[in-house]
DRENRO-255195 format. One record per residue: residue in one letter; x, y, z of N, C-alpha, C in turn. Coordinates in Angstrom, 2 decimals. Example, Ala and Ser with C-alpha at 12.3 -4.5 7.8 and 13.67 -1.06 7.14 Angstrom:
2
NODE   residu       n.u       n.v       n.w      ca.u      ca.v      ca.w       c.u       c.v       c.w
NODE        A     13.19     -5.69      7.80     12.30     -4.50      7.80     13.20     -3.30      7.80
NODE        S     12.85     -2.25      7.08     13.67     -1.06      7.14     12.90      0.03      7.87
# end
This chain:
326
NODE   residu       n.u       n.v       n.w      ca.u      ca.v      ca.w       c.u       c.v       c.w
NODE        X    109.04    171.29     95.90    108.14    172.29     95.45    107.36    173.10     96.29
NODE        X    107.56    172.33     97.96    106.65    172.88     98.65    107.81    174.28     99.37
NODE        X    109.03    173.68     99.22    110.07    174.54     99.92    110.33    176.05     98.69
NODE        X    109.82    175.57     97.48    110.11    176.31     96.69    108.98    177.42     96.61
NODE        X    107.95    177.06     96.90    106.65    178.09     97.66    106.77    178.58     98.63
NODE        X    107.69    178.12     99.77    107.61    178.55    100.78    108.41    179.66    101.02
NODE        X    109.85    179.59    100.28    110.84    180.76     99.62    110.20    182.19     98.98
NODE        X    109.29    181.89     98.28    108.69    182.79     97.68    107.78    183.55     98.07
NODE        X    106.78    183.01     98.63    106.04    183.76    100.55    106.80    184.54    101.01
NODE        X    107.88    183.86    101.25    108.93    184.59    103.15    109.60    186.00    102.09
NODE        X    109.86    185.65    100.84    110.21    186.84    100.19    109.61    187.80     99.89
NODE        X    108.24    187.17     99.47    107.26    188.53     98.87    106.64    189.53    100.43
NODE        X    106.85    188.67    101.47    106.34    189.18    102.82    106.90    190.19    103.17
NODE        X    108.64    189.75    102.86    109.77    190.93    102.97    109.93    192.01    102.22
NODE        X    109.25    191.81    101.32    109.19    192.99    100.20    108.14    193.79    100.38
NODE        X    106.93    193.45    100.33    105.52    194.07    101.14    105.66    194.78    102.24
NODE        X    106.10    193.78    103.21    106.22    195.10    104.64    107.48    195.64    104.99
NODE        X    107.86    195.61    103.69    109.54    197.18    103.65    109.15    198.15    103.37
NODE        X    109.84    199.47    103.67    109.63    200.62    103.04    110.60    200.84    102.27
NODE        X    110.57    199.71    100.91    111.19    200.04     99.97    110.38    200.79     98.86
NODE        X    110.82    200.77     97.83    109.85    201.73     96.43    109.35    200.38     96.10
NODE        X    107.91    200.77     95.39    106.67    199.73     94.68    107.81    199.07     94.21
NODE        X    107.30    197.70     94.78    108.15    196.37     94.12    108.15    195.33     92.99
NODE        X    107.70    196.34     92.05    108.29    195.44     90.83    109.49    195.52     89.86
NODE        X    109.71    194.63     89.33    110.76    194.34     88.52    111.67    193.42     89.60
NODE        X    111.18    193.36     90.68    112.13    191.99     91.63    111.43    190.63     90.71
NODE        X    112.89    189.87     90.58    112.86    188.41     90.12    113.10    187.49     91.40
NODE        X    112.65    186.37     90.86    112.58    186.04     92.22    113.69    184.75     91.64
NODE        X    114.71    184.19     92.74    115.28    182.78     92.03    115.31    182.10     91.76
NODE        X    114.21    182.14     91.43    114.10    180.63     90.61    112.48    181.20     89.77
NODE        X    112.00    180.35     88.66    110.62    180.46     87.92    109.53    179.42     88.47
NODE        X    108.86    179.67     88.86    107.93    178.69     90.03    106.93    178.45     88.74
NODE        X    106.79    177.47     87.94    105.88    176.86     87.45    105.39    178.25     86.08
NODE        X    106.83    178.64     85.77    106.64    179.17     84.68    105.66    181.13     84.94
NODE        X    105.74    181.29     85.75    104.67    182.32     86.23    105.90    183.30     86.30
NODE        X    105.74    184.86     85.99    106.70    185.85     85.79    105.86    187.01     86.76
NODE        X    107.34    188.07     86.45    107.16    189.01     86.98    107.16    189.83     85.56
NODE        X    106.08    191.22     85.50    106.53    191.94     83.84    107.50    193.12     84.06
NODE        X    107.87    193.92     83.39    108.57    194.69     83.28    107.85    195.98     84.01
NODE        X    108.42    197.18     84.07    108.02    198.56     85.01    107.53    199.22     83.96
NODE        X    108.02    198.39     82.50    107.26    199.64     81.53    106.36    200.03     81.48
NODE        X    105.74    201.12     81.46    104.64    201.60     81.31    104.58    202.80     79.82
NODE        X    103.65    202.36     78.67    102.68    201.20     78.53    103.38    199.85     78.71
NODE        X    102.46    198.74     78.85    103.20    197.26     78.88    101.90    196.41     78.13
NODE        X    102.92    195.42     77.14    102.11    194.81     76.32    101.29    193.88     77.06
NODE        X    101.51    193.00     78.26    100.64    193.20     79.37     99.84    193.42     80.05
NODE        X     99.34    194.49     79.73     97.96    195.41     80.68     97.55    196.09     79.26
NODE        X     96.16    196.02     79.12     95.22    196.57     77.86     93.78    197.11     78.58
NODE        X     93.56    198.20     78.07     92.63    198.43     77.85     91.43    199.19     77.23
NODE        X     90.18    198.88     77.85     89.61    198.97     76.78     88.04    199.80     77.24
NODE        X     87.59    200.80     76.13     86.13    201.30     76.60     85.57    201.07     75.84
NODE        X     84.49    200.96     76.52     83.08    200.76     76.47     81.99    201.85     76.70
NODE        X     80.79    201.96     75.96     80.01    203.44     76.02     79.06    202.08     75.73
NODE        X     77.74    202.46     76.23     76.25    201.98     75.88     76.36    201.46     75.03
NODE        X     76.81    202.73     73.44     76.19    202.30     71.83     77.77    201.00     71.79
NODE        X     78.91    201.20     72.34     79.84    200.31     71.82     80.22    199.32     72.71
NODE        X     78.95    198.61     73.40     79.48    197.92     74.71     79.92    196.37     73.93
NODE        X     79.36    195.99     72.89     79.51    194.76     72.34     80.98    194.72     70.91
NODE        X     81.48    196.21     71.13     82.60    196.42     70.04     83.58    197.05     71.06
NODE        X     84.04    196.90     72.45     84.85    198.15     72.78     86.32    198.11     72.01
NODE        X     86.41    199.58     72.37     88.02    200.31     71.71     88.66    200.10     72.74
NODE        X     90.18    200.11     71.96     91.29    198.94     72.70     92.13    201.23     72.76
NODE        X     92.14    201.65     74.43     93.26    202.38     74.17     94.67    202.41     74.76
NODE        X     95.25    203.48     73.86     96.76    203.02     74.54     97.62    203.79     74.02
NODE        X     98.07    204.66     75.20     98.70    206.18     75.40     99.85    205.48     74.88
NODE        X    100.81    205.24     74.33    102.01    205.01     73.11    101.09    205.80     71.86
NODE        X    100.06    204.81     71.64     99.84    205.80     70.57     98.73    206.15     70.49
NODE        X     98.41    207.62     70.77     97.42    208.88     71.03     96.62    208.60     70.15
NODE        X     97.03    207.68     68.62     95.32    208.01     68.29     94.00    207.19     68.71
NODE        X     94.57    206.33     69.29     93.74    205.05     69.95     92.68    206.14     70.85
NODE        X     93.36    206.56     71.47     92.15    207.79     72.21     91.55    209.04     71.41
NODE        X     92.37    209.78     70.73     91.62    210.42     69.56     90.21    210.00     68.98
NODE        X     90.47    208.48     68.66     89.65    208.10     67.77     88.28    207.49     68.70
NODE        X     89.01    207.19     69.82     87.71    206.88     70.80     86.24    207.85     70.80
NODE        X     85.55    206.76     71.42     83.84    208.02     71.17     83.62    208.05     72.53
NODE        X     84.17    208.46     73.22     84.05    209.13     74.79     82.63    209.61     74.89
NODE        X     81.43    209.45     75.41     80.35    210.71     75.63     80.50    211.49     76.30
NODE        X     80.79    212.62     76.16     80.92    213.87     76.91     80.22    213.97     77.83
NODE        X     80.59    214.66     78.96     79.60    215.26     79.85     79.55    213.58     80.83
NODE        X     79.45    212.99     81.14     79.40    211.85     81.54     80.36    211.12     82.57
NODE        X     80.26    210.56     83.85     81.36    210.04     84.13     82.22    208.77     83.64
NODE        X     82.97    208.12     84.46     84.66    207.70     83.78     84.22    206.47     84.77
NODE        X     84.25    205.13     84.55     84.20    204.44     85.41     85.07    203.29     85.30
NODE        X     86.40    202.98     86.02     87.51    202.11     85.82     87.31    201.34     86.40
NODE        X     87.08    199.90     86.05     87.14    198.70     86.29     88.35    197.93     86.23
NODE        X     88.84    197.25     87.58     89.48    196.09     87.57     89.38    195.14     88.37
NODE        X     89.44    193.62     87.62     89.86    192.81     87.76     90.41    191.92     88.85
NODE        X     90.60    190.81     89.29     91.42    190.12     90.06     92.08    188.90     89.70
NODE        X     92.26    188.48     90.86     93.03    186.67     90.46     92.80    185.72     88.73
NODE        X     92.97    185.85     88.19     92.35    184.70     87.10     91.55    185.32     86.71
NODE        X     91.14    186.70     86.21     90.25    187.11     85.76     90.86    188.03     84.08
NODE        X     89.20    188.85     83.87     90.42    189.49     82.58     88.87    190.58     82.35
NODE        X     89.08    190.87     81.03     87.56    191.95     80.96     86.81    191.33     80.72
NODE        X     86.26    190.14     80.35     85.44    189.54     80.73     84.50    188.58     81.56
NODE        X     85.54    188.97     82.85     85.58    188.28     84.17     84.63    189.50     85.27
NODE        X     84.50    189.07     86.29     83.93    189.57     87.51     85.45    190.84     88.13
NODE        X     84.78    192.11     87.88     83.56    192.66     87.91     83.01    193.40     86.84
NODE        X     83.66    192.89     85.83     83.28    193.49     84.46     81.48    193.43     84.22
NODE        X     81.94    191.70     84.39     80.68    191.20     83.32     79.26    191.57     84.15
NODE        X     79.39    191.54     85.63     78.21    192.20     86.61     78.17    193.77     86.73
NODE        X     79.16    194.37     86.37     78.86    195.72     86.49     78.36    196.96     85.21
NODE        X     79.44    196.40     84.09     79.16    197.07     82.75     77.84    197.02     82.43
NODE        X     77.27    195.67     82.03     75.83    195.98     81.73     74.48    196.68     82.70
NODE        X     75.06    196.52     83.97     74.10    197.60     85.23     74.05    198.73     84.76
NODE        X     75.30    199.38     84.51     75.49    201.06     84.33     74.81    201.14     83.04
NODE        X     75.35    200.44     82.15     74.66    200.45     80.56     73.03    200.40     80.92
NODE        X     72.60    199.65     81.55     71.02    199.94     81.56     70.95    201.49     82.14
NODE        X     71.26    201.76     83.24     71.04    203.21     83.97     71.30    204.25     82.83
NODE        X     71.92    204.06     82.17     72.18    205.10     80.79     73.57    205.14     80.29
NODE        X     73.97    206.37     80.27     75.50    206.58     79.11     76.50    206.73     80.17
NODE        X     77.49    206.09     80.34     78.31    206.29     80.60     79.71    205.24     80.23
NODE        X     80.99    206.52     80.58     82.13    205.48     79.97     82.77    204.71     81.08
NODE        X     82.84    203.50     80.37     83.58    202.41     81.17     85.04    201.77     80.96
NODE        X     85.80    201.83     81.16     87.20    201.49     81.10     87.42    200.17     81.76
NODE        X     87.68    198.98     81.20     88.15    198.12     81.64     89.71    197.78     81.41
NODE        X     90.27    197.18     82.78     91.40    197.06     82.17     91.65    195.81     82.92
NODE        X     92.46    194.96     81.72     92.84    193.82     81.34     94.21    193.52     81.63
NODE        X     94.53    192.70     82.35     96.03    192.62     83.14     96.14    191.32     82.92
NODE        X     95.40    190.15     82.03     95.43    188.64     82.28     96.29    187.79     82.28
NODE        X     97.32    188.04     81.44     98.70    187.73     81.69     99.22    187.57     82.94
NODE        X     99.19    188.59     83.82     99.87    188.46     84.79     99.37    187.91     86.55
NODE        X     98.02    187.43     85.93     97.18    186.84     86.90     96.82    185.94     86.60
NODE        X     98.05    184.79     86.25     97.23    183.57     86.21     97.37    182.55     86.74
NODE        X     96.21    181.36     87.17     96.67    180.60     88.16     97.93    179.72     87.72
NODE        X     98.24    179.42     88.80     98.66    178.93     90.10     99.03    180.08     90.33
NODE        X     99.64    181.13     89.97    100.88    182.32     90.09    100.21    183.39     91.07
NODE        X     99.27    183.06     91.98     99.17    184.02     92.85    100.52    185.26     93.46
NODE        X    101.15    184.56     94.04    102.55    185.69     94.47    102.91    186.27     93.17
NODE        X    103.14    185.87     92.23    103.63    186.89     91.30    102.84    188.05     90.25
NODE        X    101.45    187.62     91.33    100.23    188.56     90.18    100.01    189.42     91.84
NODE        X    100.24    189.42     92.60    100.13    189.96     93.79    101.83    191.39     93.26
NODE        X    103.09    190.21     93.02    103.97    191.29     92.56    103.52    192.43     91.37
NODE        X    102.48    191.75     90.48    102.71    192.90     89.43    101.85    193.65     89.19
NODE        X    100.73    194.25     90.62    100.08    194.81     91.01    100.51    196.39     90.73
NODE        X    101.75    196.85     91.46    102.21    197.98     91.22    102.18    198.31     89.68
NODE        X    102.76    197.56     89.03    103.09    198.13     87.54    101.67    198.14     86.79
NODE        X    100.31    197.14     87.29     99.28    197.69     86.68     98.68    198.78     87.32
NODE        X     98.91    199.00     88.14     98.19    200.44     89.03     99.11    201.84     88.41
NODE        X    100.76    201.55     88.02    101.17    202.32     87.51    100.81    202.78     85.98
NODE        X    100.75    201.29     85.40    100.12    202.41     83.49     98.26    202.64     83.81
NODE        X     97.86    201.85     84.77     96.16    202.33     85.29     96.51    204.25     85.19
NODE        X     97.23    204.27     86.58     97.02    205.82     86.44     97.55    206.47     85.27
NODE        X     98.33    205.96     84.28     99.53    206.81     83.08     98.22    206.88     82.58
NODE        X     97.35    205.93     82.34     95.90    206.67     81.01     95.71    207.10     81.42
NODE        X     94.91    207.56     83.34     93.86    208.34     83.87     94.80    209.78     83.85
NODE        X     96.32    209.96     83.80     96.76    210.99     84.19     96.53    211.58     82.44
NODE        X     96.48    210.74     81.60     96.76    211.27     79.95     95.53    212.13     79.76
NODE        X     94.25    211.25     80.21     93.19    211.53     80.08     92.91    212.59     80.43
NODE        X     93.04    212.81     81.70     93.29    214.44     82.38     93.83    215.13     81.93
NODE        X     95.17    215.05     81.35     95.89    216.04     80.49     95.04    216.50     79.15
NODE        X     94.49    215.48     78.68     93.55    216.07     77.61     92.73    216.54     77.50
NODE        X     92.28    217.08     78.97     90.96    217.22     79.34     89.84    216.44     79.08
NODE        X     89.68    215.60     79.14     89.11    213.95     78.71     87.61    213.84     79.95
NODE        X     88.70    214.25     81.16     88.21    214.01     82.37     88.99    214.89     83.26
NODE        X     87.96    214.59     84.36     88.82    215.21     85.60     88.41    214.46     86.88
NODE        X     89.63    214.94     88.34     89.27    213.74     88.65     87.78    213.74     89.55
NODE        X     87.56    214.88     89.78     85.78    214.46     90.54     84.64    213.64     89.56
NODE        X     84.97    213.30     88.22     84.52    212.29     87.56     84.92    210.97     87.28
NODE        X     85.62    210.98     87.83     86.33    209.26     87.97     86.17    208.60     88.81
NODE        X     85.47    207.40     88.64     85.40    206.28     89.72     85.89    205.20     89.30
NODE        X     86.94    204.85     90.62     87.69    203.13     89.94     86.75    202.39     90.71
NODE        X     86.47    200.98     90.43     86.08    200.10     91.44     86.80    198.52     90.92
NODE        X     87.52    198.03     92.09     88.30    196.83     91.70     87.66    195.80     92.46
NODE        X     87.99    194.97     92.28     87.54    193.39     92.65     88.76    192.81     93.22
NODE        X     88.37    191.99     94.40     89.45    190.96     95.09     91.04    191.86     94.73
NODE        X     92.11    191.11     93.86     93.21    191.85     93.60     93.00    192.90     93.10
NODE        X     91.97    193.26     92.65     91.86    195.01     91.40     91.63    195.72     92.52
NODE        X     90.50    195.56     93.95     90.57    196.38     94.69     91.84    197.12     95.45
NODE        X     92.73    196.05     95.48     94.07    196.60     96.10     95.11    197.42     94.83
NODE        X     94.50    196.57     93.92     95.31    197.47     92.55     94.89    199.08     92.69
NODE        X     93.50    199.57     92.79     92.90    200.58     92.76     93.63    201.42     93.91
NODE        X     93.96    200.70     95.42     94.56    201.30     96.65     96.15    201.94     96.16
NODE        X     96.77    201.17     94.82     98.06    201.75     94.41     98.00    202.36     93.47
NODE        X     97.02    202.59     92.59     96.88    204.06     92.09     97.37    205.12     92.43
NODE        X     96.69    205.53     93.52     97.09    206.87     94.08     98.31    207.37     94.28
NODE        X     99.67    206.06     94.34    100.87    206.51     94.13    101.22    207.17     93.15
NODE        X    100.56    207.25     91.80    100.64    207.42     90.92    100.31    208.33     89.83
NODE        X     98.77    208.43     90.60     98.22    210.10     89.81     98.48    211.40     90.51
NODE        X     98.69    212.35     88.98     99.52    213.28     89.35     98.75    214.52     89.77
NODE        X     97.32    214.30     89.25     96.63    215.84     89.66     95.92    216.22     90.90
NODE        X     96.00    215.32     91.70     95.58    214.91     92.74     95.32    214.08     93.47
NODE        X     94.38    213.87     94.36     93.95    212.71     94.93     92.50    212.26     94.06
NODE        X     92.22    211.02     94.10     91.39    209.75     92.96     89.80    210.66     94.04
NODE        X     88.70    210.83     93.70     87.29    211.42     94.60     87.07    210.22     95.54
NODE        X     86.96    208.63     94.35     86.61    207.37     94.64     86.98    205.91     94.41
NODE        X     86.83    205.16     95.75     87.00    204.45     94.79     86.73    203.28     95.35
NODE        X     86.09    202.38     94.71     84.92    201.35     95.48     85.54    199.68     95.47
NODE        X     86.11    199.07     97.00     86.57    197.78     96.92     85.56    196.96     97.16
NODE        X     85.55    195.99     96.33     84.58    194.29     96.33     85.18    193.33     96.75
NODE        X     85.36    193.14     97.93     85.42    191.79     98.36     87.28    192.23     98.47
NODE        X     87.89    193.25     98.84     89.32    193.21     98.63     89.97    191.85     99.59
NODE        X     91.45    191.69     97.89     91.93    190.70     98.47     92.59    190.61     99.57
NODE        X     92.68    189.54    100.61     93.43    189.57    101.88     94.66    189.05    101.45
NODE        X     94.60    187.36    101.06     96.04    186.78    101.09     97.33    187.28    100.96
NODE        X     98.54    187.51    101.61     99.69    188.30    101.08     99.24    190.33    101.46
NODE        X     98.23    190.23    101.98     98.14    191.56    101.96     98.18    192.20    103.52
NODE        X     97.73    191.72    104.36     97.44    191.45    105.98     98.71    192.61    106.20
NODE        X    100.00    192.37    106.27    100.72    193.09    106.53    101.53    194.34    105.90
NODE        X    101.08    194.30    104.62    101.39    194.96    103.40    101.42    196.59    104.29
NODE        X    102.68    197.23    103.42    102.52    198.62    103.53    101.19    199.15    103.18
NODE        X    100.82    200.80    103.55    100.03    201.44    103.45     99.84    201.92    101.61
NODE        X    100.79    201.44    100.97    101.07    202.46     99.49    101.46    200.89     98.73
NODE        X    101.12    199.94     99.67    101.00    198.70     98.45     99.26    197.97     98.79
NODE        X     97.92    198.83    100.06     97.60    198.09     99.64     96.13    199.36     99.77
NODE        X     95.22    198.66     99.55     93.66    200.02     98.97     93.42    200.30    100.95
NODE        X     93.43    201.85    100.92     93.26    202.15    102.54     92.24    203.64    102.21
NODE        X     91.63    204.19    103.15     91.19    205.33    103.18     91.94    206.27    102.92
NODE        X     92.91    205.87    102.88     93.80    207.33    102.11     94.31    207.59    101.06
NODE        X     93.73    206.58    100.22     94.22    206.32     99.15     93.08    207.16     97.97
NODE        X     91.93    207.42     98.32     90.63    208.79     97.29     90.32    209.42     98.71
NODE        X     89.27    210.43     98.36     88.59    210.99     99.03     87.43    210.24     99.52
NODE        X     86.88    209.36     98.91     85.47    208.26     99.69     86.19    207.07     98.99
NODE        X     86.43    205.91    100.15     86.98    204.65     99.76     85.58    204.21    100.00
NODE        X     84.49    203.30     99.76     83.82    202.43    100.21     83.79    201.13     99.80
NODE        X     83.53    199.93    100.44     83.63    198.82    100.80     82.35    197.74    100.74
NODE        X     82.99    196.82    100.26     81.66    195.48    100.42     82.20    194.34    100.46
NODE        X     82.30    193.92    101.44     82.95    192.75    101.83     81.58    191.21    102.06
NODE        X     82.67    190.60    101.63     81.22    189.02    101.33     81.85    188.03    101.84
NODE        X     83.60    187.69    102.08     84.08    186.40    102.74     85.36    186.83    103.50
NODE        X     84.98    187.00    104.47     86.14    188.09    105.37     86.91    186.82    106.43
NODE        X     86.43    185.48    105.66     87.72    184.03    106.53     88.33    183.74    105.90
NODE        X     88.16    184.31    104.14     89.10    183.44    103.35     90.06    184.24    102.67
NODE        X     89.27    184.57    101.17     89.83    185.61    100.27     89.66    187.18    100.48
NODE        X     88.78    187.49    101.63     88.32    188.83    101.71     88.96    189.51    102.88
NODE        X     89.63    190.63    102.98     90.25    191.46    103.93     88.79    191.19    105.09
NODE        X     88.94    191.34    106.50     88.24    190.95    107.31     88.14    192.97    108.21
NODE        X     89.08    193.52    108.56     88.97    194.61    109.19     88.47    195.45    108.21
NODE        X     87.65    196.48    108.35     87.47    197.97    108.11     88.71    198.49    107.58
NODE        X     88.85    199.01    106.70     89.34    199.70    105.56     89.62    200.94    104.60
NODE        X     88.16    201.46    104.86     87.52    202.33    103.82     86.73    203.40    105.03
NODE        X     86.43    203.99    104.14     85.59    205.58    105.14     84.66    204.88    105.91
NODE        X     83.85    203.86    104.71     82.79    203.23    105.07     83.05    201.56    104.50
NODE        X     82.59    200.64    105.06     83.12    199.26    105.01     81.10    198.57    105.37
NODE        X     80.71    197.94    104.45     79.46    197.66    104.35     79.48    195.71    104.23
NODE        X     79.12    194.99    105.07     79.43    193.53    105.49     78.11    192.64    104.79
NODE        X     77.86    192.25    104.07     76.70    191.30    103.45     76.81    189.97    104.01
NODE        X     75.98    190.14    104.71     75.30    188.79    105.63     77.00    188.47    106.65
NODE        X     77.17    189.56    107.02     78.13    189.62    107.96     79.71    189.74    107.25
NODE        X     79.56    189.36    106.19     80.80    188.88    105.51     81.36    187.92    105.27
NODE        X     80.53    186.91    105.78     80.53    185.53    105.76     79.78    184.22    104.94
NODE        X     78.91    183.28    105.21     78.25    183.03    104.06     77.42    183.34    103.42
NODE        X     77.00    183.68    102.01     76.65    184.35    101.29     75.04    183.68    100.69
NODE        X     73.81    184.06    101.70     72.87    182.73    100.85     72.72    182.54     98.74
NODE        X     72.84    181.34     99.10     72.15    181.01     97.46     73.61    180.43     97.56
NODE        X     74.93    180.58     98.21     76.10    179.32     97.55     76.14    178.90     98.87
NODE        X     76.02    178.09     98.49     75.86    176.76     98.94     76.73    175.96     99.25
NODE        X     77.20    174.91    100.43     78.08    173.76    100.03     78.64    173.55     98.28
NODE        X     77.55    173.06     97.97     77.91    172.33     96.18     78.03    173.69     95.53
NODE        X     77.54    174.70     95.10     77.84    175.59     95.17     79.19    176.70     95.09
NODE        X     79.91    176.65     95.94     80.51    176.68     96.47     81.83    175.89     95.95
NODE        X     81.57    174.62     95.94     82.52    173.51     95.30     83.01    173.99     94.19
NODE        X     81.76    174.35     93.27     81.25    174.07     92.11     82.72    175.41     91.42
NODE        X     82.02    176.20     91.87     82.48    177.65     91.55     83.94    178.30     92.00
NODE        X     83.81    178.00     93.66     85.45    177.74     93.92     85.60    179.03     94.99
NODE        X     84.91    180.50     94.30     85.00    181.86     94.83     83.25    182.06     94.94
NODE        X     82.58    181.88     95.11     81.13    182.28     94.97     80.71    183.34     96.40
NODE        X     80.95    183.01     96.99     81.05    184.06     98.29     82.25    185.50     97.53
NODE        X     83.14    185.51     97.04     84.39    186.36     96.95     83.36    187.38     95.66
NODE        X     82.58    186.81     95.11     82.20    187.27     93.60     81.08    188.22     94.04
NODE        X     80.34    187.62     94.74     78.55    188.02     95.25     79.00    189.89     95.90
NODE        X     79.90    190.68     96.52     80.11    191.64     96.16     79.87    192.51     95.10
NODE        X     80.36    191.66     94.22     80.31    192.49     92.67     79.25    192.71     92.41
NODE        X     78.39    191.24     92.30     76.80    191.57     92.14     75.65    192.33     92.89
NODE        X     76.27    192.18     94.08     75.14    193.13     95.30     75.70    194.59     94.62
NODE        X     76.86    195.21     94.12     77.16    196.13     94.19     76.44    196.13     92.35
NODE        X     76.62    195.43     91.57     75.68    195.92     90.09     74.18    196.10     90.56
NODE        X     73.35    195.35     91.17     72.63    195.52     91.55     71.99    196.69     92.08
NODE        X     73.08    197.24     93.05     72.80    198.30     93.41     72.64    199.30     92.07
NODE        X     72.95    199.40     91.42     72.94    200.93     90.43     71.60    201.05     89.77
NODE        X     70.49    199.64     89.80     69.18    199.93     89.78     68.32    199.73     90.51
NODE        X     68.70    199.28     91.46     67.50    198.77     92.39     67.00    199.91     92.98
NODE        X     65.79    199.49     93.15     64.65    200.55     93.35     64.45    200.58     95.19
NODE        X     65.06    199.06     95.73     64.90    199.64     97.12     66.53    199.71     97.92
NODE        X     67.48    198.98     97.03     68.54    198.94     97.46     69.24    198.02     98.89
NODE        X     70.19    197.83     99.09     71.15    197.80    100.10     71.46    198.27    101.34
NODE        X     70.59    198.41    102.61     70.91    199.62    103.78     70.89    198.70    104.58
NODE        X     72.04    199.47    105.35     72.95    198.64    106.74     72.75    199.14    107.75
NODE        X     72.28    198.62    108.71     72.70    199.53    110.42     73.89    199.53    110.74
NODE        X     74.75    200.62    111.91     75.92    200.68    111.99     76.07    199.83    112.93
NODE        X     77.15    199.13    113.22     77.75    198.53    114.09     79.21    199.23    114.26
NODE        X     80.09    199.28    115.78     81.17    199.73    115.64     82.68    199.19    115.11
NODE        X     81.97    197.50    115.01     83.41    196.49    114.08     82.53    196.02    114.70
NODE        X     83.41    194.57    113.61     83.15    193.42    113.26     82.57    192.00    114.03
NODE        X     83.56    192.27    115.11     83.57    190.85    116.03     82.77    191.52    116.88
NODE        X     82.47    193.31    117.35     80.87    193.46    117.83     79.54    192.77    117.31
NODE        X     79.88    192.32    116.28     78.25    192.24    115.67     78.43    190.67    115.69
NODE        X     79.96    189.99    115.53     79.58    188.56    115.29     79.05    187.98    116.64
NODE        X     79.56    188.33    118.08     78.96    188.03    119.01     77.85    188.73    119.16
NODE        X     76.66    189.03    118.45     75.38    189.53    118.68     75.25    190.72    119.71
NODE        X     75.95    191.74    119.93     76.05    192.64    120.31     75.42    193.99    119.54
NODE        X     75.44    193.78    118.52     74.69    195.06    117.17     73.12    194.43    116.91
NODE        X     72.31    195.26    117.15     70.81    195.19    116.60     70.62    196.11    115.23
NODE        X     69.68    195.83    114.49     69.38    196.21    113.47     68.95    197.88    114.23
NODE        X     68.81    198.92    114.02     68.89    200.34    113.71     68.46    201.55    112.80
NODE        X     67.64    202.33    113.35     67.44    203.61    112.57     68.99    204.08    112.02
NODE        X     69.70    203.37    112.60     71.25    204.51    111.89     71.95    203.40    110.81
NODE        X     71.08    203.88    109.35     71.35    203.00    108.57     72.20    204.04    107.04
NODE        X     72.44    203.18    106.18     73.81    204.10    105.59     73.16    202.77    104.01
NODE        X     73.41    203.60    102.92     72.83    202.89    101.43     74.42    202.52    101.06
NODE        X     74.52    201.09    100.87     75.19    200.22    100.19     75.52    200.44     98.73
NODE        X     76.71    200.03     97.91     76.79    200.21     96.13     77.03    201.37     96.05
NODE        X     76.13    202.04     94.53     76.67    202.58     93.95     76.69    204.25     94.40
NODE        X     75.62    203.95     94.98     75.23    205.26     95.41     75.18    205.59     96.89
NODE        X     76.44    205.56     97.43     76.83    204.91     99.09     77.20    206.69     98.82
NODE        X     76.30    207.53     99.82     76.58    208.15    100.51     78.42    208.48    100.77
NODE        X     78.49    210.01    100.28     80.09    210.10    100.20     80.67    210.51    101.65
NODE        X     79.58    210.80    102.39     79.79    211.44    103.84     79.68    210.09    105.06
NODE        X     79.47    209.12    104.64     78.75    207.58    105.36     80.21    207.40    105.81
NODE        X     80.39    206.88    107.20     81.05    206.65    107.80     81.54    205.25    108.86
NODE        X     82.02    204.44    109.03     82.13    202.94    109.94     81.56    201.86    109.39
NODE        X     81.35    201.39    109.91     80.84    199.92    109.41     78.98    199.65    109.66
NODE        X     78.90    198.94    108.66     77.57    198.32    108.58     77.32    197.36    108.36
NODE        X     75.95    196.82    108.34     75.83    195.15    108.00     74.29    195.32    107.36
NODE        X     74.20    194.31    106.87     73.12    194.39    105.52     72.80    192.78    104.95
NODE        X     71.60    192.09    105.60     71.28    191.11    104.63     70.70    191.17    103.68
NODE        X     71.37    189.83    102.94     70.45    189.55    100.67     69.65    188.33    101.37
NODE        X     68.92    188.65     99.82     67.91    187.02     99.66     69.30    186.08     98.83
NODE        X     68.80    185.27     98.94     69.59    184.12     97.94     69.50    184.29     96.52
NODE        X     68.61    184.66     95.92     68.69    185.12     94.36     67.94    186.24     94.21
NODE        X     68.85    186.87     92.46     67.96    188.19     93.07     66.53    188.61     92.41
NODE        X     66.23    189.58     92.85     66.88    190.43     93.30     67.48    190.55     94.98
NODE        X     68.80    190.61     94.56     69.03    190.57     96.33     68.63    191.12     97.53
NODE        X     68.35    192.29     97.21     68.27    193.88     98.20     66.93    193.26     98.72
NODE        X     67.39    193.76    100.55     66.01    193.77    100.76     65.40    195.01    101.63
NODE        X     66.22    195.87    101.07     65.76    197.15    101.40     65.93    197.94    102.79
NODE        X     65.17    198.60    103.12     65.73    198.97    104.96     64.56    198.37    105.79
# end
């Protein structure tokens, strides 16, 4: 079993570091634990989309480009932004970042929120296969966005993509498939690191994937990326141990530090004091103590300035409200 897993990993690294077309549709010479790679077809039965609004959040409406009536019948809130949420490994429409971010936006006001659900393609322990499925998830999500723009329901100016973990990397891949221009904003909530360190740019999230890419890092030593990859990168508590995620809680949940990025972002939507980080040139400089809090600060989260550039560091409380303000 270990030998088969090693072969799978080596093959994946070769694929994602190559300069070949998107990696969907590649079939391994064996089937590991019934893991599978979906077809490249969009729409795809394994990838579904649900529209939530403030008044319909308990009864979301499924959208299907193959059935235009589902989009015509959808009760989009006119003149309000569209937020697209993409979950990570082992997730679904009612997992991080959806459960944190959706209700926070609806407490603030009227929004159109589409939750992408690709649960059948991201089941445990099939991480390698989940990564291979991401370009198809990105393609199908972009297909829906392209259709909504074509039907004049939205423009790129009022669409915001938010992805957590693998969902953040998926958001980055969407730029390969958007037809009408570049996405305006992508927010990456602790983007996944395993198998993406050496991936080529078109297969991972980076600052070229949208006009503004902002990142919140919360677990840089394990699941999340360490290096700055956006226009602005915020490191909560240095991206290391998060207050409130003690060893017992981390052992129970397995990913407490990782999901805190989604919790911090959700709180930022309605916070009166906000998460303000001070600037430091890069993470290692902060880690060895060469950076001190300064007046050069930026606000992290939902209302981050689109002019912000560089790396910023902020501390949080161990329980809500997490924000400490300036």
